[in-house]
Residue, then its C-alpha position, 0 to 999 in steps of 0.5 A: m665214608l664213600s669207598s674209592t669205587h663209589k667216588k669214581l661212580l658219583p660223577l658219572a651218575l650226576l652227568a647221566g641225570l643232567m643229560a636226562g633233565c635236558g632231554q625232558g626239557g626239550d620234549a616239554g618245549q616241543a609239546h608246548a610249541g605244537g605237541p605231537g600234532g604240530p602247529r594248530g591250523p586256521a579256525a573254522v568259521g561260518t560265513i554268509t555271502v553278501a547279496a543284494r535282494p528286494v526287501a520289504l521295509s516296514t516301520e513300527l509305530p505306537g498307536r491306540t484302537a478306536a471304535f469304527q462308529v460311536a453313537e451316544v444314545r440321548p432322548q428326543v423327548g422328555g419324560i419318565v423312563r418306564e423300562r430298560l429293554f437291553k442287557e448292558g454289554a450286549e450286542v444290539k442291532a440298529g433300530a433295536p429298542l433300548y428304553q421306553i419313556d412314558p408315552r401317555s401324554y404323547q399318545a394323547s397329543y397324537d389322538s388330538a392331532l388326528a381329531a383336528l385333522k379330521r375336522a379340517e378335512a371335513t371343513a375342506e370338503s364343505a368348502r370344496l362343494t361350495a366353491a364348485r356350486n358357486r362356479e356353476l352358478g357364476k356361469i349363469d350369473a346366478v351369483s356375483t363374481q365376488t361370491v365365486e372368488d370368496s368361495t374359491a379362497a375359502l377352499a384354499q384356506a381349508e386345504a391349507d388347514v388340512a395340510a397343517q393338521r397333517a403336519a401336526v399329526q406327523t409331529a405327534r406321531i414322531n414324538l410318540d415314536y421317540t418315547r421308544v428309544t432305539a439304537p442308532i447303530g449296531g454294535r456293543i452297548g455299554r452301561s446304562s446311565f439311567t434307570p427306570g423311574a428317572l426323568v429325562t429331557a430332550g437333548q440332555a447333555d448326559a447320554l443314556a448309554t453308548v453304542q460302539q461298533l467294534d467290527p471292524i475297528y480303527v487303529d490310529v498310529t502316529q509317525s513323526s513328520a521328519d520320518l515321513l519326509k525321509l520316506r517321501r524323499a526315498l520314494a522320489a529318489g527311487q531308493l524305495k518302490s511304493a507298495g501302492a495305496d491298496q497294498a499298504a498292509v499293517r500288522l499289530k502287536l498287542e500290549d502283552g507282546s503277542d501278534y494280532g493274527i489278522e492283517g489290516k490296511l492303511e486307510f489314510s494319513e492326516v493332512s496336518v501335523d500336530p504342532a504339539t508333537g510334530a507327528v502325523t496321524l495314520r489310520a488303519v482299519f482291522p477286522n475284529p470278529k472276536h472283539e479281541l481289540l477294544p477301544g483305547m487299547y495300546v498297540r504297536a503297528q507295523v506299517a509297510q512303507g515300500t520295497n528296497a529293490d537292491a538291499i543288502t542285509v546282514p544278521q544282527r549277530a554278525v555286527s559288533r560295535t567299535p569303541r567309537g560306536e561304529a558298526q563293524v563286521l568280520l569278513v574272510g578275504a580272498d587270501g583266507k584271512v580275517e578282515a575287520r570292516v566298518i559298515a553303515v547301517a540304517r535300520t533293522v529288518g527282522d533279525s538283520w541290519l539294513v546296510t547302506d555302505g561298507l559291503k558289496p555283493g559277493e563278500k563273505v561275512i562271518v556269522e559263526g565262530l566270531q570268538k575264534v578269530g580276529p583281524g589278520a588271523p587265518a580262517q577256514a570258511s564254510d558257507v551257511t547262507a542257507q540257514f538264513d531266509p531271503q530277508g536275512a533273518a537268522a534261522k536256528p543253526a544246525d549245531k544250536l550254538a546259543a542262537a536264541p540268546q544272541a538274538a535276544a541280546a541283539r534286540 
């Protein structure tokens, strides 16, 4: 049982508790609205200033390497292979001996041809003396005119026999030399298809070995005829400035994704289109001093196409896609608010997009802090253009905010 005093104090205690509860609710509501620091300010974002600048454009095309020169070694005479004079896979010089074919029968033919030449020369000398003597006798009518003419004709015939025998000697000499098979070009020689003791014939279908010149080396790449037409139209319209035939530089990426450290040059493009693929073949030549490139390797060539004098580029990290698949960037307007802008992009240039429509020089595109803002939100922009190179390729930001993962995702 409560005393009369307690009964009088109970309503006062309940009233004090109620007022305390209301005060705490007000403080909680104030803290929820902004806390002791008040409302949050505009989000800090990093922007780049859009600018038009010359950009060198290139295209990446698939291709394969091909030897600069290829020579299949075949025998010019028949016979038994007596000796192989090279090491498989080694470098050989032009004219270096590769095989020795049994020369004995060819040596005998050469000796016989020499003997026949000497006999013909002796006969010709006798005919020359007879013709000279008969001409002198004919002047004093000691011999008939017929005799003089016959001796002159005999001399001409003897001289013709000498010429024929000299040709026979030369043929025999050539055949004898052919028994030593030499390298037609300098380069790296492959495996030998024939061993000592094998019978070979002149002009046979199977090559004895193959020599390939690997330094320099060709790279044949293919480009669709449609892309080639677009390039020519852009050059004709003045949208691109040609780099010139002597400045068409080419760089390579190898099968493992690494860069080939030496730059090559475009040699020529094919004059016809392959009807099966609709592609045109382009040929580039590369120095290959270490023989790092071997014939038949798959590569990707970056071929310089020209220069866009007034190109606008934005980093890939700044571009997102709308639900309709359109490219979009966020800008900070003059009023300090964020604006979403749909842009048209043509291709990538390094780590950037080449923009063909939707942006103007001087506008500020958000590249950092995209997750903090949305269209219509206020933003406090800080210029980070210096973190990007002249081609618009992203450099690592000072705060190292996951630049590498974003670039990998963009690719």
